[in-house]
Residue, then its C-alpha position, 0 to 999 in steps of 0.5 A: x364143075x360141082x367141086x369149083x362151086x363148092x370151093x367157091x362157096x367155101x372161099x366165100x364163107x371163109x372171106x366173110x369170117x376174114x372180113x370181120x377180123x379185118x374190120x376190127x383190125x382196121x378200126x384199131x389202127x384208126x384209133x392208134x393213129x388218132x392217138x398218134x395225131x394227138x401226140x403230134x398236135x401237142x408237141x408241134x403246137x407247143x414247140x413249133x407253133x405251127x398251124x393245125x393244117x401245117x401240122x397235118x400236112x407235114x405228118x401225113x406219111x405217119x398214118x395208115x392209108x385210111x386215116x391218111x385219106x380221111x385227113x386229106x379229104x375232111x380236114x385238108x379238102x374240106x369234104x365234111x361228108x367223107x366217112x371212115x367205113x370202119x367207124x360207126x356214126x357216133x364214133x365218126x361224129x365224135x372224131x369230126x367234132x374234134x376236128x371242128x374244134x381244132x384251132x378254136x383255142x389259144x395255145x394252152x387251151x388247145x393243148x388241154x382240149x387235145x390231151x382230153x380228147x387223147x384220154x377219150x380215145x385211149x379209152x376207146x382204143x382199149x375197147x376196140x382192142x378187146x373187141x379185136x382179140x374176142x371178135x376179130x380173131x374168132x371171125x378168121x377161125x370161124x370162117x375157116x371152121x364154117x368153110x370146112x363144115x360147108x365143104x364136108x356137108x356139100x361133098 
């Protein structure tokens, strides 16, 4: 019974470290999806002249599940209170402002605005990728080491 509780505590410590890794990976995936959305929007607006709503509906399967749910809830269902748990409030505000500004300009203005947003997102993605390499990979390793340390101390 004592060994079971020790293993349970070690598993919990490992999961905490692993959750840091998952957090930064998901955040990086969301930024990659945002950049992909900007590319899709540019090409669809420029060549097919589809509406933003139609473009997002047609390309939902190109994105990760978290970002797909955000697009469905925020843009398609107009649920402005829906949030991504992997982004902080300032990042989420920037993304929501971007979505709110879509469709407000003519074709050339819209493409220019999307290109500007894509540059900002690419810089943020690079920043998140560096954090993912540092903290994300370190989280899993520290989780394993701390779990082993707890196991050794408690046994």
